[in-house]
N, C-alpha and C positions, 0 to 999 in steps of 0.2 A: 805304375803304368801311366803313360801320357794320355790325355783326353784331347778331343778335337779343339777345345778352347785353348789348349796350351801350344797348339801349332800355329805357325804364321798363316795368314790368309791364303797365300799360294806357297806351296812347298814341294821340294823334291823328295823322292823316296829316301835317299840317303840322309837328308835332313831329318825326316821323321824318325828314322832308325837312331840317329845320333841323339834325338830328344827322348828316346826310350820307348817309341811306339813299335810294337812287334808286328810281324806280318799278319798274324791272326787279328790283332786289334785294328789294323788298317783295313782288312777285309770286312770286319764287323762295322766299322765306320762307313765304309762304302755301301754295305748292304742296308744300313739304317738311313742312308741318305745324308749323313752329317758331312760327308766328304764326297767330292766328285772327281773323276779322272779327267784331266785336261788332255794329256797325251802320255805316251809311255814314260813312266817314271816321274810325271809331274801331276800334282793334285791340288785341289782347292777346297777350302771349307765352304759349305753352302750357306752358312749364316752371315756371310759378308754381302757386299754389294752384288746385285744380280745382273746389272746392266754392263757386263764386261764381255768384250769380244774374245772368246777363248782361243781362237786362232792366232790373234795378235799377241795374246798373253803367252802362248807357246813360243812364238817367234822371239819375243822380248826376253824370255827366260833362257832360250837356247843360244841366242846371239845377242849379247848386250849392246853391241854397236850397230845392230840392224836398224835401218832407216827406211821409212815409207817414202816411196819416190814415184815419179812419173804419174800415170793415170790414177793410181790408188791415192797418192797424196793430193793430186788435183781435185779428186772427188771429196776428200776431207776438207779441202779449202773452199769447196763450193764453186769450182771453176770448170766443171764438166758435168754433163749428164750421163756420161758413160759409167757403167757398173762393170768393173773388170771381173773376169771369171776367176782369176786368182789375184792374190795380193802382190803388188810390185814392191820388192824389198831390195834395197841396196846394201851391199857389204863391201868392205875394202877388197881390192883386187887380190891381195895375197891370202885372204881368209878362205878356209875350206867351207863348202856348203854343208850344213848339218842335215841330218835326217829329220824331217818335219812331217807330221801327219796332215797339217792344214795345207790347202792349195796355195802355193807360193811360187812366184816367178822371181828368181834371183838375178840381180844385176850387179856385176862387179865394177866398181868405180875406183878411179885412181886414188891412192892413199893421200897424195899431196893436196887434192881438192875435196876429199871426202867430207870434211867438216864445213865447207862453205855453205852457209845458209841452213845448217842443221840445228834443230832445237828439239826439245822434248814435247811429246804429246801425251797427255794423261789418258790412261785406259780405264780409269776407275779403280777403286779399292787400293789407292796408293801405288798403283803400277803405272809404268810409262814406257813409251817406245820412241825412238827417234823419228823425226819427220823433217823433210826439207821444206823451206819457206816457199810460199807461192811463187816468188821471183825465181828461186833456184829451179823449181819444177818447170816453169815456163822455159827457162834457158835450156834445161835438159831435154825438153820436148823438141825444141828447135835443134839442139845439138844431135839428137838421136832420131831426127825426122825420117831418115832412111829406114829405120826399123819400126818406129812408132806411127809414122805417117805425118804428113804436113798438116792435114785438116785438124786433127786434135790440138796441135800446137797453136794454130791460128785461132781456133775456138776458145782455147784457154786464155790467150792473149786478149782477145776481144772482151771476154768476161771480166778479166782483171782490169782492163782499161775503163770498163763501165763502173767500177767501184770508186767510191769516194776515197780520196787520199792516195790513189795509185800514182806513183812517181816514176815515169819512164827513165829518168836519170839513174835511179836506184836499180832498176832492172838492167840497164846497160852496164852499170858498175859490176853487177854479178856476171853478166855476159863476158866481160873482159877477162874474167878468171878462166873462161873456156873459149879461146879464140875462134874455133870453128863455128860458134853460134852467133858471133857478132854481126856478120854481114846479113844473113837471112833474117835475123831478128830486127836489125835496123830497117831492112827493106819492108818488113811486115808493119813495123811501127809507122813508117812514112805513109803507107797505104791506109792504115786504120786511123791515123791522126789527121 
């Protein structure tokens, strides 16, 4: 019979069964507090790193190419004071939205530009999720200002410009991947610079 130590830090029910853990043993580990339930069919050992956002962990396991975007990503980059009620997550336009227990707002982005400015963000305990760069987030806020509002876009741009090492040319290079954002972003840069 498998013990909690023989399981990966985060694991699915099917993975635990494949490793020889019975339903009864899983229930016992849950009752003892050796394992905690993250979401339906997803579990985590409690002896690992404790500072892990379980909601993001669920998203990362259910959708491997999920990417933090818009206000949620701006918040992680320190470019906004807004705290979104749900996590903004981008997925490719052709991907189906999974069932998630965590509060998530899904955004479908075009597959051809999906990876522009995308990198990995560590969640702790060896887990990671995709996140867009600060530049891509600002461009997306300007591109989607009709939905997200113009003020958060300008606020993020102002905060980004105030950082040491920010390069407007790099920002505009990202904007050129998304033509509708170029003119409003250029206008805002002319006003703020």
